[in-house]
N, C-alpha and C positions, 0 to 999 in steps of 0.2 A: 452360403448355407453354413450354419454352425457346425463345427467339427465335433465329434464325440470326444470324450475324455480318455478314450483308450490309448494306451502307450504314451500318455502325456502326463507330466507332473502337475502339481498344484499350480505352479506359475503359469502354465499354458492354459489351465482352466480359468484362472483369474484374468488372463489376457483376453480370453473369449468374452468373459463377463464385461470387462471394461470396454471392449470393442463393440459390445452390444449385440453380437450375433446377428448382424443385419443381413438380410437376404436381398440381393439386388438393389441396394440403396434404399430399401423401405425404411420409414421412420420407426423408431422404437415405440412399443406400446407404453401407455402411461404406467401400467403395472404388469408384473409377471404373474403374480399370485392372485387368485380369485378370493372373494370374501370367504367362501367355503373352505378353501385351502388355508387361509389365515386362521380361521376358527379351529380347524383340525390340527394345525401345527401348534397353536396355543394350547390346545387340550393335551397334546403329546408332551409339551414342555412343562405342563402342570402335573405330569405323572399320573394322569387319570387313565383308567382302562379305556383304550380306544375302541370305538365302534367300528364295524366293518366299513361304513361310509367314511369315517375319519382315516382309516388305513388306506382306502382307495384314493382319497384326496391327497394324502401324503405321497403316495406312489405317483400320482399325476404330477405333483410338483417336482418330484425327482426326475421324472421323464422330461419335463420342460427344461430341466437343468442339464440334460444330456445323458442321464442314466437309462440304459436300455437292457433290462434284465433278460437273459436268455430263457427260453422255455424249459431248458433242462439245467441242471446244476453243474455244467461243465465250463463255466466262465473263467478263463485263465487270468482275467484282470480283476476279479473279485478279491478283496473288497476295495481295491484302490479306486475303481471307477465309481463305486457307490459313495465312498468317502468324499471324493472330489465333488460329486453332485450335491451331497449333503451340505458341504461348505457353501456352495452357491445358494442353495435353498435357505440356509441359515442367514446369509447376507440379505437375501430378498426379504425374509421374515423380519429382520431387524430394521430394514429401510422402508418397507411397505406396510407391514402389519402392525408393528408397535406404535408408530405415529397415529394410526387410525384408532387404536384402542385408547389412547390418551385424550382423544377429543371428546 
């Protein structure tokens, strides 16, 4: 099971990304981000005003990358855990979404 990014530096997050966060030897999926998440992240990078659906898609991508926001604002690891997940999502965006947009 993938470990969360809490109490881990950026290098630990990248190790998890490279290791593929495999669960019980299961093969990696072809992609981490859905088409909707790619569109939402592209809109965010274009500095457009995000819709509620785009915000939800971005949050979904961050959760896939290991970010688990607490229900209350008492997260002692914020913003480190969010930034680590954002770097993973940015990597996925550049490797999965940008090649699809150029086709």
